[in-house]
SETORSE-166055 format. One record per atom (N, C-alpha, C, O): x, y, z; residue in three letters; chain; atom name; residue number from 0. Coordinates in nm, 2 decimals, padded with zeros to 4 digits. Each point is the difference from the previous one (the first is absolute). Example, Ala and Ser with C-alpha at 12.3 -4.5 7.8 and 13.67 -1.06 7.14 Angstrom:
2
PT     xx     yy     zz rest kette atom  nr
PT  01.32 -00.57  00.78  ALA     A    N   0
PT -00.09  00.12  00.00  ALA     A   CA   0
PT  00.09  00.12  00.00  ALA     A    C   0
PT  00.10  00.00  00.07  ALA     A    O   0
PT -00.14  00.11 -00.14  SER     A    N   1
PT  00.09  00.11  00.00  SER     A   CA   1
PT -00.08  00.11  00.08  SER     A    C   1
PT  00.05  00.11  00.01  SER     A    O   1
This chain:
82
PT     xx     yy     zz rest kette atom  nr
PT -01.43 -00.62 -01.13  UNK     A    N   0
PT  00.04  00.06  00.13  UNK     A   CA   0
PT  00.04  00.14 -00.02  UNK     A    C   0
PT  00.09  00.03 -00.08  UNK     A    O   0
PT -00.15  00.06  00.16  UNK     A    N   1
PT  00.04  00.14 -00.01  UNK     A   CA   1
PT  00.13  00.03  00.06  UNK     A    C   1
PT  00.04 -00.07  00.10  UNK     A    O   1
PT  00.03  00.17 -00.15  UNK     A    N   2
PT  00.13  00.04  00.05  UNK     A   CA   2
PT -00.02  00.06  00.14  UNK     A    C   2
PT -00.10  00.07  00.03  UNK     A    O   2
PT  00.19 -00.10  00.06  UNK     A    N   3
PT  00.00  00.05  00.14  UNK     A   CA   3
PT  00.09  00.13  00.00  UNK     A    C   3
PT  00.11 -00.01 -00.04  UNK     A    O   3
PT -00.17  00.12  00.08  UNK     A    N   4
PT  00.07  00.12  00.01  UNK     A   CA   4
PT  00.00  00.05  00.15  UNK     A    C   4
PT -00.10  00.02  00.06  UNK     A    O   4
PT  00.22 -00.02 -00.01  UNK     A    N   5
PT  00.02  00.04  00.14  UNK     A   CA   5
PT  00.05  00.15  00.00  UNK     A    C   5
PT  00.07  00.04 -00.09  UNK     A    O   5
PT -00.10  00.03  00.19  UNK     A    N   6
PT  00.05  00.14  00.01  UNK     A   CA   6
PT  00.08  00.01  00.13  UNK     A    C   6
PT -00.05 -00.04  00.11  UNK     A    O   6
PT  00.17  00.10 -00.12  UNK     A    N   7
PT  00.08  00.02  00.11  UNK     A   CA   7
PT  00.01  00.15  00.03  UNK     A    C   7
PT  00.06  00.07 -00.08  UNK     A    O   7
PT -00.12 -00.02  00.18  UNK     A    N   8
PT  00.01  00.14  00.04  UNK     A   CA   8
PT  00.14  00.01  00.06  UNK     A    C   8
PT  00.03 -00.06  00.10  UNK     A    O   8
PT  00.04  00.16 -00.15  UNK     A    N   9
PT  00.14  00.01  00.03  UNK     A   CA   9
PT  00.05  00.14  00.01  UNK     A    C   9
PT -00.07  00.10 -00.03  UNK     A    O   9
PT  00.20 -00.08  00.07  UNK     A    N  10
PT  00.07  00.13 -00.01  UNK     A   CA  10
PT  00.14 -00.03 -00.05  UNK     A    C  10
PT  00.05 -00.10  00.02  UNK     A    O  10
PT  00.00  00.19 -00.10  UNK     A    N  11
PT  00.13 -00.02 -00.06  UNK     A   CA  11
PT  00.11 -00.01  00.10  UNK     A    C  11
PT  00.10 -00.07 -00.03  UNK     A    O  11
PT -00.11  00.14  00.14  UNK     A    N  12
PT  00.10  00.00  00.10  UNK     A   CA  12
PT -00.01 -00.10  00.12  UNK     A    C  12
PT  00.07  00.00  00.09  UNK     A    O  12
PT -00.17 -00.09 -00.10  UNK     A    N  13
PT -00.04 -00.09  00.10  UNK     A   CA  13
PT  00.06 -00.13 -00.01  UNK     A    C  13
PT -00.02 -00.08 -00.10  UNK     A    O  13
PT  00.11  00.04  00.19  UNK     A    N  14
PT  00.07 -00.13 -00.01  UNK     A   CA  14
PT -00.09 -00.11  00.02  UNK     A    C  14
PT  00.02 -00.11 -00.06  UNK     A    O  14
PT -00.12  00.12  00.15  UNK     A    N  15
PT -00.10 -00.11  00.01  UNK     A   CA  15
PT -00.08 -00.02 -00.13  UNK     A    C  15
PT -00.03 -00.12 -00.03  UNK     A    O  15
PT  00.01  00.22 -00.04  UNK     A    N  16
PT -00.07 -00.01 -00.13  UNK     A   CA  16
PT  00.08 -00.08 -00.10  UNK     A    C  16
PT -00.05 -00.08 -00.07  UNK     A    O  16
PT  00.18  00.12  00.07  UNK     A    N  17
PT  00.09 -00.07 -00.09  UNK     A   CA  17
PT  00.01 -00.15  00.04  UNK     A    C  17
PT  00.01 -00.09 -00.09  UNK     A    O  17
PT  00.00  00.07  00.22  UNK     A    N  18
PT  00.01 -00.14  00.05  UNK     A   CA  18
PT -00.12 -00.08 -00.04  UNK     A    C  18
PT  00.01 -00.12 -00.05  UNK     A    O  18
PT -00.13  00.18  00.06  UNK     A    N  19
PT -00.12 -00.08 -00.03  UNK     A   CA  19
PT -00.01 -00.02 -00.15  UNK     A    C  19
PT -00.04 -00.11 -00.04  UNK     A    O  19
PT  00.08  00.21 -00.04  UNK     A    N  20
PT  00.00 -00.02 -00.15  UNK     A   CA  20
PT  00.09 -00.11 -00.04  UNK     A    C  20
PT -00.04 -00.09 -00.08  UNK     A    O  20
PT  00.15  00.08  00.14  UNK     A    N  21
PT  00.10 -00.11 -00.03  UNK     A   CA  21
PT -00.05 -00.13  00.04  UNK     A    C  21
PT  00.01 -00.10 -00.07  UNK     A    O  21
PT -00.07  00.09  00.19  UNK     A    N  22
PT -00.05 -00.13  00.06  UNK     A   CA  22
PT -00.12 -00.04 -00.08  UNK     A    C  22
PT -00.02 -00.12 -00.01  UNK     A    O  22
PT -00.06  00.21 -00.04  UNK     A    N  23
PT -00.12 -00.03 -00.07  UNK     A   CA  23
PT  00.02 -00.05 -00.14  UNK     A    C  23
PT -00.07 -00.08 -00.06  UNK     A    O  23
PT  00.18  00.12  00.00  UNK     A    N  24
PT  00.03 -00.03 -00.15  UNK     A   CA  24
PT -00.01 -00.15 -00.03  UNK     A    C  24
PT -00.07 -00.04 -00.09  UNK     A    O  24
PT  00.14 -00.05  00.17  UNK     A    N  25
PT -00.01 -00.14 -00.04  UNK     A   CA  25
PT -00.14 -00.06  00.02  UNK     A    C  25
PT -00.04 -00.09 -00.07  UNK     A    O  25
PT -00.03  00.14  00.17  UNK     A    N  26
PT -00.14 -00.05  00.03  UNK     A   CA  26
PT -00.09  00.04 -00.12  UNK     A    C  26
PT -00.08 -00.08 -00.05  UNK     A    O  26
PT  00.09  00.21  00.01  UNK     A    N  27
PT -00.08  00.05 -00.11  UNK     A   CA  27
PT  00.03 -00.08 -00.13  UNK     A    C  27
PT -00.09 -00.04 -00.07  UNK     A    O  27
PT  00.22  00.01  00.05  UNK     A    N  28
PT  00.04 -00.07 -00.12  UNK     A   CA  28
PT -00.06 -00.14  00.00  UNK     A    C  28
PT -00.06 -00.05 -00.10  UNK     A    O  28
PT  00.06 -00.01  00.22  UNK     A    N  29
PT -00.05 -00.14  00.01  UNK     A   CA  29
PT -00.15 -00.01 -00.03  UNK     A    C  29
PT -00.05 -00.09 -00.06  UNK     A    O  29
PT -00.02  00.20  00.10  UNK     A    N  30
PT -00.15  00.00 -00.02  UNK     A   CA  30
PT -00.04  00.07 -00.13  UNK     A    C  30
PT -00.12  00.02 -00.03  UNK     A    O  30
PT  00.22  00.03 -00.05  UNK     A    N  31
PT -00.03  00.07 -00.12  UNK     A   CA  31
PT -00.06  00.14  00.03  UNK     A    C  31
PT -00.08  00.05 -00.09  UNK     A    O  31
PT  00.11  00.01  00.20  UNK     A    N  32
PT -00.06  00.13  00.04  UNK     A   CA  32
PT  00.09  00.11 -00.04  UNK     A    C  32
PT  00.12 -00.02 -00.01  UNK     A    O  32
PT -00.18  00.13 -00.02  UNK     A    N  33
PT  00.08  00.12 -00.03  UNK     A   CA  33
PT -00.01  00.09  00.13  UNK     A    C  33
PT -00.10 -00.01  00.07  UNK     A    O  33
PT  00.20  00.09 -00.05  UNK     A    N  34
PT  00.01  00.08  00.12  UNK     A   CA  34
PT  00.01  00.15 -00.05  UNK     A    C  34
PT  00.10  00.03 -00.06  UNK     A    O  34
PT -00.20  00.05  00.09  UNK     A    N  35
PT  00.01  00.14 -00.04  UNK     A   CA  35
PT  00.04  00.08  00.13  UNK     A    C  35
PT -00.07  00.00  00.10  UNK     A    O  35
PT  00.19  00.06 -00.11  UNK     A    N  36
PT  00.05  00.08  00.12  UNK     A   CA  36
PT -00.05  00.14 -00.02  UNK     A    C  36
PT  00.02  00.06 -00.10  UNK     A    O  36
PT -00.09 -00.01  00.21  UNK     A    N  37
PT -00.05  00.13  00.00  UNK     A   CA  37
PT  00.06  00.08  00.11  UNK     A    C  37
PT  00.00 -00.03  00.11  UNK     A    O  37
PT  00.06  00.15 -00.15  UNK     A    N  38
PT  00.07  00.09  00.09  UNK     A   CA  38
PT -00.11  00.08  00.07  UNK     A    C  38
PT -00.06  00.09 -00.07  UNK     A    O  38
PT  00.04 -00.11  00.19  UNK     A    N  39
PT -00.11  00.08  00.07  UNK     A   CA  39
PT  00.03  00.14  00.01  UNK     A    C  39
PT -00.09  00.09  00.02  UNK     A    O  39
PT  00.22 -00.05 -00.02  UNK     A    N  40
PT  00.04  00.14  00.01  UNK     A   CA  40
PT -00.04  00.08 -00.13  UNK     A    C  40
PT  00.00  00.12  00.00  UNK     A    O  40
PT -00.04 -00.19 -00.10  UNK     A    N  41
PT -00.03  00.07 -00.13  UNK     A   CA  41
PT -00.15  00.04  00.00  UNK     A    C  41
PT -00.04  00.07 -00.09  UNK     A    O  41
PT -00.04 -00.11  00.19  UNK     A    N  42
PT -00.14  00.03  00.01  UNK     A   CA  42
PT -00.04  00.03  00.14  UNK     A    C  42
PT  00.01 -00.09  00.09  UNK     A    O  42
PT -00.05  00.22 -00.06  UNK     A    N  43
PT -00.03  00.04  00.14  UNK     A   CA  43
PT -00.11 -00.09  00.06  UNK     A    C  43
PT  00.01 -00.03  00.12  UNK     A    O  43
PT -00.11 -00.02 -00.20  UNK     A    N  44
PT -00.10 -00.09  00.06  UNK     A   CA  44
PT  00.06 -00.13  00.04  UNK     A    C  44
PT -00.03 -00.05  00.11  UNK     A    O  44
PT  00.11 -00.01 -00.20  UNK     A    N  45
PT  00.07 -00.13  00.04  UNK     A   CA  45
PT  00.09  00.02  00.12  UNK     A    C  45
PT  00.01 -00.09  00.09  UNK     A    O  45
PT  00.06  00.20 -00.09  UNK     A    N  46
PT  00.09  00.03  00.11  UNK     A   CA  46
PT -00.08  00.00  00.13  UNK     A    C  46
PT  00.04 -00.05  00.11  UNK     A    O  46
PT -00.15  00.12 -00.11  UNK     A    N  47
PT -00.09  00.01  00.11  UNK     A   CA  47
PT -00.05 -00.14  00.05  UNK     A    C  47
PT -00.01 -00.03  00.12  UNK     A    O  47
PT -00.03 -00.05 -00.22  UNK     A    N  48
PT -00.05 -00.14  00.04  UNK     A   CA  48
PT  00.11 -00.09  00.05  UNK     A    C  48
PT -00.03 -00.08  00.09  UNK     A    O  48
PT  00.15  00.08 -00.15  UNK     A    N  49
PT  00.10 -00.10  00.03  UNK     A   CA  49
PT  00.12  00.05  00.06  UNK     A    C  49
PT  00.10 -00.08  00.02  UNK     A    O  49
PT -00.10  00.20  00.03  UNK     A    N  50
PT  00.12  00.07  00.04  UNK     A   CA  50
PT  00.09 -00.09  00.10  UNK     A    C  50
PT  00.12 -00.02 -00.04  UNK     A    O  50
PT -00.17 -00.02  00.15  UNK     A    N  51
PT  00.08 -00.07  00.10  UNK     A   CA  51
PT -00.01 -00.16 -00.02  UNK     A    C  51
PT  00.07 -00.07  00.07  UNK     A    O  51
PT -00.15  00.03 -00.17  UNK     A    N  52
PT -00.01 -00.15 -00.02  UNK     A   CA  52
PT  00.09 -00.06 -00.10  UNK     A    C  52
PT  00.02 -00.12 -00.01  UNK     A    O  52
PT  00.04  00.21 -00.08  UNK     A    N  53
PT  00.08 -00.06 -00.11  UNK     A   CA  53
PT  00.11 -00.08  00.05  UNK     A    C  53
PT  00.06  00.03  00.10  UNK     A    O  53
PT -00.02 -00.14 -00.17  UNK     A    N  54
PT -00.07 -00.04 -00.12  UNK     A   CA  54
PT -00.13 -00.08  00.03  UNK     A    C  54
PT -00.01 -00.06  00.10  UNK     A    O  54
PT -00.08  00.08 -00.20  UNK     A    N  55
PT -00.13 -00.07  00.01  UNK     A   CA  55
PT -00.02 -00.08 -00.12  UNK     A    C  55
PT  00.01  00.06 -00.11  UNK     A    O  55
PT -00.04 -00.19  00.12  UNK     A    N  56
PT -00.03 -00.08 -00.12  UNK     A   CA  56
PT -00.15 -00.02 -00.01  UNK     A    C  56
PT -00.07 -00.04  00.09  UNK     A    O  56
PT  00.02  00.07 -00.21  UNK     A    N  57
PT -00.15  00.00 -00.02  UNK     A   CA  57
PT -00.03 -00.09 -00.12  UNK     A    C  57
PT  00.08 -00.01 -00.10  UNK     A    O  57
PT -00.20 -00.05  00.10  UNK     A    N  58
PT -00.06 -00.06 -00.12  UNK     A   CA  58
PT -00.14  00.04 -00.01  UNK     A    C  58
PT -00.08 -00.02  00.09  UNK     A    O  58
PT  00.05  00.10 -00.20  UNK     A    N  59
PT -00.13  00.05 -00.02  UNK     A   CA  59
PT -00.06  00.07  00.12  UNK     A    C  59
PT -00.11 -00.01  00.04  UNK     A    O  59
PT  00.20  00.09  00.03  UNK     A    N  60
PT -00.04  00.09  00.11  UNK     A   CA  60
PT  00.01 -00.08  00.13  UNK     A    C  60
PT -00.02  00.07  00.11  UNK     A    O  60
PT  00.04 -00.20 -00.11  UNK     A    N  61
PT  00.01 -00.07  00.13  UNK     A   CA  61
PT  00.14 -00.01  00.05  UNK     A    C  61
PT  00.09 -00.04 -00.08  UNK     A    O  61
PT -00.07  00.08  00.20  UNK     A    N  62
PT  00.14  00.00  00.06  UNK     A   CA  62
PT  00.04 -00.14  00.03  UNK     A    C  62
PT -00.07 -00.07  00.07  UNK     A    O  62
PT  00.18  00.03 -00.12  UNK     A    N  63
PT  00.05 -00.14  00.03  UNK     A   CA  63
PT  00.10  00.01  00.11  UNK     A    C  63
PT  00.01 -00.10  00.08  UNK     A    O  63
PT  00.07  00.20 -00.08  UNK     A    N  64
PT  00.10  00.02  00.11  UNK     A   CA  64
PT  00.06  00.14  00.00  UNK     A    C  64
PT -00.01  00.07 -00.11  UNK     A    O  64
PT  00.07 -00.03  00.21  UNK     A    N  65
PT  00.08  00.13  00.00  UNK     A   CA  65
PT  00.12 -00.02  00.09  UNK     A    C  65
PT  00.01 -00.09  00.08  UNK     A    O  65
PT  00.08  00.18 -00.10  UNK     A    N  66
PT  00.14  00.01  00.07  UNK     A   CA  66
PT  00.09 -00.11 -00.06  UNK     A    C  66
PT  00.11  00.02 -00.05  UNK     A    O  66
PT -00.15 -00.15  00.06  UNK     A    N  67
PT  00.08 -00.11 -00.04  UNK     A   CA  67
PT -00.09 -00.10 -00.08  UNK     A    C  67
PT -00.12 -00.01  00.03  UNK     A    O  67
PT  00.18 -00.06 -00.12  UNK     A    N  68
PT -00.07 -00.10 -00.08  UNK     A   CA  68
PT -00.04 -00.12  00.09  UNK     A    C  68
PT  00.09 -00.06  00.06  UNK     A    O  68
PT -00.22  00.04 -00.05  UNK     A    N  69
PT -00.05 -00.12  00.07  UNK     A   CA  69
PT -00.01 -00.11 -00.11  UNK     A    C  69
PT -00.11 -00.03 -00.05  UNK     A    O  69
PT  00.22 -00.03  00.02  UNK     A    N  70
PT  00.00 -00.10 -00.12  UNK     A   CA  70
PT -00.10 -00.11  00.02  UNK     A    C  70
PT -00.06 -00.03 -00.10  UNK     A    O  70
PT  00.05 -00.04  00.21  UNK     A    N  71
PT -00.10 -00.10  00.01  UNK     A   CA  71
PT -00.14  00.05 -00.03  UNK     A    C  71
PT -00.08 -00.07 -00.07  UNK     A    O  71
PT  00.04  00.18  00.12  UNK     A    N  72
PT -00.13  00.06 -00.02  UNK     A   CA  72
PT -00.02  00.03 -00.14  UNK     A    C  72
PT -00.11 -00.02 -00.06  UNK     A    O  72
PT  00.21  00.09 -00.01  UNK     A    N  73
PT -00.01  00.04 -00.14  UNK     A   CA  73
PT -00.01 -00.13 -00.09  UNK     A    C  73
PT -00.08  00.00 -00.09  UNK     A    O  73
PT  00.16 -00.10  00.12  UNK     A    N  74
PT  00.00 -00.12 -00.08  UNK     A   CA  74
PT -00.14 -00.07  00.02  UNK     A    C  74
PT -00.06 -00.04 -00.10  UNK     A    O  74
PT  00.01  00.04  00.22  UNK     A    N  75
PT -00.14 -00.06  00.02  UNK     A   CA  75
PT -00.10  00.07 -00.08  UNK     A    C  75
PT -00.09 -00.06 -00.07  UNK     A    O  75
PT  00.09  00.19  00.08  UNK     A    N  76
PT -00.09  00.09 -00.07  UNK     A   CA  76
PT  00.01 -00.02 -00.15  UNK     A    C  76
PT -00.11 -00.02 -00.07  UNK     A    O  76
PT  00.23  00.02  00.01  UNK     A    N  77
PT  00.01 -00.01 -00.14  UNK     A   CA  77
PT -00.04 -00.14 -00.05  UNK     A    C  77
PT -00.05 -00.02 -00.11  UNK     A    O  77
PT  00.07 -00.08  00.19  UNK     A    N  78
PT -00.05 -00.14 -00.03  UNK     A   CA  78
PT -00.15  00.00 -00.01  UNK     A    C  78
PT -00.05 -00.07 -00.08  UNK     A    O  78
PT -00.01  00.14  00.17  UNK     A    N  79
PT -00.15  00.00  00.01  UNK     A   CA  79
PT -00.06  00.07 -00.12  UNK     A    C  79
PT -00.11 -00.04 -00.05  UNK     A    O  79
PT  00.17  00.15  00.00  UNK     A    N  80
PT -00.06  00.08 -00.10  UNK     A   CA  80
PT  00.03 -00.05 -00.14  UNK     A    C  80
PT -00.06  00.05 -00.10  UNK     A    O  80
PT  00.16 -00.13  00.08  UNK     A    N  81
PT  00.04 -00.04 -00.14  UNK     A   CA  81
PT -00.08 -00.12 -00.04  UNK     A    C  81
PT  00.02 -00.04 -00.12  UNK     A    O  81
């Protein structure tokens, strides 16, 4: 089984980003997924793409949710791909 790598587009000063990261941690652990947090402000292209949407949770470029963790949707998705 391949490792699942999720990407969380985030900002250091964004409370919604921190909330999603914290809420995602137990789900990621349950499914053996890693979460790579990417600061969109560090890259002008990413800032342009995700500016008003952060936090955005992605898997291989596919958006799973933004603003808030949609835990049922993420759990269903992770169950399907593992």
